[in-house]
N, C-alpha and C positions, 0 to 999 in steps of 0.2 A: 504494500500500500504506500502511495505517495502522501507524505504528511507535509503541511506547510512549514517552512523553515522557522516561522515565528513561534512554533511550538517548542523550539529548543533555544537554550541560551547561547550566547556568543561563545562561551567557554566550551560547551558541549560540541558546537560545530567545529571549533578549532581543534579540540582533542581528537575528533574523528578525522579531520583532514591531515593532522600530523601523526595519525596512526597510533595515538596514545591509548586507544580503546580496542586495539586489534588491527588486523590487516584491513586495508581499504578495499572496498568493492565498488566498482564504478560501471555505469552503462550510459548510453546516449539515446536521445530521442529527438526527432525532427518534426515540428508541426508546420503544416501548410496553412498560411493565413490569407485572408482576402485583403483588399487594399484598405479596409477599415480596421485591420489588425485583429479580426475575428477568426477563430480557428475553424478551418474547413475539415481537416482530417489529419491524421498522423501519417507522415511519409515513410514508406518502407523501401523506397527505391534508391536511397542515398547510400553510396558505396563508402565514401570517405569525405572528410571535410576538415577545415581548420579555421580558427577565428583569430584575428590579430587586432591589436589596439595600438595606435601611435598618437600620443598626446600632442605631438608637434605637427601632425599632418592636417591637411585641409579637411578630408573626410577621415575621421579618427578610427572608426571601427569598420573593418572589412572582413570578408570571408571568402573561402574557396570551397566549392562542392563538386564532387564527382557523382553524377546521378544516372542511373539506368533510365533509358527513355521511358517517360511517364506521361501518358496523355491527359491525366487529371490536372496537370500543372498549367495554369494560364501564365505564360512567361511574361506577358506585358503588365499584368496587374497583381499577381499573387506574390506573397512574401514567405520567407523561411525563417523560423525561429528555432534554433538548436538549443537543446538542454543537456546539461551534464547532471547525472543523478548519482548520489552516493548512498550506500546503506548505512544507517545508524545502528548503534549497539542494540536497540530494541527491535531490529529487523525491519523497521520501516525505512522508506527511502525519502530523501529530500532532493529537490531539484534546483538547479541554478540556470537561469536563462543566460544565454551568451549573446543576446542581441536579436534585433529584428532586421532582416536584410531584404533589400530590393535586388532582384537578380538582373544581371545584364544578359544580353543575347548570348546563348551558349554556343560553344564549338562542339560539333557532333563528330564522333569517331567510332570506329568498330574495334572493340577490345574483348578478348576472351569470349568470343562468340556472342557478344551482345552489343547493342548500340549504346554508347555512353555519351553523356553531355557534360562537358567541363564548364563550370559556371563561376565567374567572378561576381561577388555580391558586395553591396555597400549599405551602410546604415542609413537611416531615414533622412539624415542631413543632405543626402543627394537631392531630395526634393527642393531644398532651398538653393542648391547650386544650379539646378536645371530651370527653376522658376526665376524669371527676370521681370523687372518693371516694364510694363508696356505703355505707361504714361509717366511723366515726371512725377516723382513722389516727394512731396514737400512736408516738412515737419516744422511747425512754428516755434519760435522762441517762447520759452516758458512751459513747454510740454515736458512731462516727465519722461526720462529715458526709458523707464520701465514700460510705460504706456506705449511709446513709439515702437519698442521691440516687440511687444505682444501684438500690436496691430500688424506689423509686417509678418510675423509668424502666422497669424490667423488668415492673412490675405493669401498665404500659400496653402491654405486648406488644413493647417495643423489644428487639431482639436484643442481647446483650452485646457482640457483635462490631461493632455499629453505635454504640458509645458510646466517646467519648474525653474523659473528665473527668480533669483533672489530679489525681493522687493527693495527699492531705493527711492528716496524722495528727491534725488538730484534731477535738475531740470536743464534743458538746453538753454545756453545763454545767447543764442543767435538762431536765426532761421537756417535750415539746412535743406538741401534738395538733392535727390539722387537722380541721375540721368536715366533716360529710357535705355533699357538693355543692361542695366546694372543687376548683377546677381543679388538676390535677396540675402543670401548668406554673407556676401561681402558687406552689404549695408548693415546687417545685424552685428557683425563682428567689429565694424567701425564704431558703432555706438557702444558696444561692450568695452572696447579699448579706451574710449573717452572717459569711462567711469572706472577703469582699472579692474574689470571683471575678467574671468577666464574666457577664452574663446568658446563659442558654442559647441557643445558635444551632445550626443545622444547616448543615453545610458543603456544598460542591458535589457531594460523593459520598454525601450522605444520612447523614453521621455526626453524632450529637448531641454537641456540643462545648462545653466551658467550661474556663477556666484562670484562674490568679491574675491579677488586674488589675495591669497595669504602666502607669504614666503614659506617654503618647506622648513626653513630653519625655525619658524615660529609655530609649526604644526606638530602634533603628537605623532609618534610612530604608530602605524596601523598594523604592520605585520613584521615579525622578526623571523629571519632565517639564520640558523646556526648549525654547525656540524657537531651536534651532540647525539645522544642516543635516539632522539626522535627526529633526526634530520631528514628533510626531504630534498636536500641539496645533492646535486651530482658533482663529482670532483673535477669540474672542467671550467672553473672560474677564470675569466680573462680580465685584466686591468689595462687601461689605456691612459697614459699620461702625456699631455700635450700642453706645454707651458709657453711656447714660442711667442705667440701673438695675442695673449690674453690682456685685454685692456684693464686699466686700473683707475681711469678717470672717465666719467660718463656725463656727457652734456646733451640735453634735449631742448630744442626750441619749438614751442607750440605757437603757430601763427593763427590765432583766432581772428576771423575777418573783421569783426566789429569792435575789437579791443586791441590794446597794445600787445605785442608778442610776450608770451611767458617763457622764461628759460630757467633751467635748474641744472646745476652741476653737482654730481656726487663723486667724491674721491675715496677710493679704497686705501686708507692709510692704517689699516689694521696690521700691527706688527706680527700677529700670529698667522696672517694670510701670506702664503708664499708668492702671490702675484701682486701684492700691494705695492704702493709707491715706496714704502719704507723698506720692504724686502728687496725690491729690484733696483732701488736707487734712481729711478727715472719714471717719467710719465708715459703711458701708452693710452692715447685718447680715443674714445668711441664717441663720435659726434653724429647726432641724428636730428632731423626736422620732421615734425608731424603737423598735420593741418589743424587739429582741434583737440582740446582737452577740457574737461568740465570746469576745473578750478586748480589753483596752485597746489593744494594739498594732494589732489589726485595726480598731478604732474610729478610731485616729489616721490610719491609711492611708485609711480610708473618707472621713473628713472632708477630707483632702488631695485625694482624688479628686474630691469635690464642688467644692472650690475650683478645681482645675485645669479641670474641665469648664465651670464658670461663667465663668471668665476667658477661655475661648476664644470665647465667644459673639460678641464684638465683631469677630472676624476671619473671618467666613464668606467663602468664595469658591466660585463655580460656574464650571465650564469643561467643554469638550468635547474629546474626543480620538478618534482612530481606535479601533476595537474592540480592547480590551486585556483578554483573558479571565483575567488573573492576579490579579484583585482578589477579596477576600473580606471578612472582618470587620475593619472599622476599621483599614485599612492606613495606614501612616505614609509620607507622600509628601514629596518636595522639589519645589516648583514654582518655576520660573524663567521670567519673561517680561519681556524688556527693555523692551517698549513700555509695560507697566503698572508697571514698576519693582518687580516682585515677585521676591523671592529668599528664600523662607521655607519652614519645615517645617510640614506640615499633617497633621491626622488626618482621614481620610475618614469621613464619616458615612453617605453613600449614593451609589449609582451605578445606572445603568440602561443596558442593552445591547439595542438593537433587533437582532433576529436576521435581518439582511438585509445583503447585500453593499453596502459603502459607507456603512453606518450609522454615526451619531455616537454614541459612548458619552458619557453625561452623568455628571458628577461633582459632588458637593457635599462640601466639606471645611471644617474649622475650623483656624485658625492655632494652632500649638503655642506656648504662652506659658509662660515660666518665672515661677512665682508663689512 
């Protein structure tokens, strides 16, 4: 029997995933949905698949499926929702949605005496990339950013119940207009940038999501991976160090049309940072210009965000674990590996899960550095 995950505590779920309650048992399910995300049937024709998430990509959640030719699939309108199911110690199963995906036109091949379709699939943010303004879209000064973003989402046919944008009372300080042909995704992300929110992403349940950006250095660790008796790590961790061109001075000028330009400079002079002006004895400057920002405080936070992200570049790490379906957008991790001498906080930039028993989940993360 499949039981809702809410019936178990976070600790019970993690104990199961880290095999503290016995060996893990996993299986997979694929639901076929209509364009309203309502389940049509369970697909039995999928041979294999994988799901990837890249927090730095335009479309963040993608998938690949290999499907036996199946006449019940409407390739233009239907969607696929894959699930990973784990058995709990009480012999019930819990399921984890891996996303809702729009399928591209498949390539059709003949393999092992059957016709197979190879399909690339994309999360629902594809809707906002393909939908463009057919008239000039104007937003008046004084309108709340939140209201403007919701209006654009709804204009693309997104149900209000499928939107989770953090509320804000910030308002536009000038009129703004998007040209005919502008992707609605570009317009939304421009507005989100102006209030220093995360870029728009679609979560595992098909919810369009964004919230105020918080530096990973100020966020709590969500998941810890360590090479102890309950380790799910594989012994193939790779570190990449690149210090050559990391900036330590960051200047951004925001040219708001109706006001004087705003500018802010942040200098990494932290003696404990190996890329700081103190450690390197010289300045390496990152200069940028942006069109608009909501206010000076938001500009300061935006520049500090750039500085933080740039300073992480030197500390990339890639590693593999058993399948852990609890990852989403930019999780903060603690990674401990005694053989590599690693015991640091990381911000995950991407992951990939093969939908197969015994599959390795691939992770890429950046070291969290105080600047």
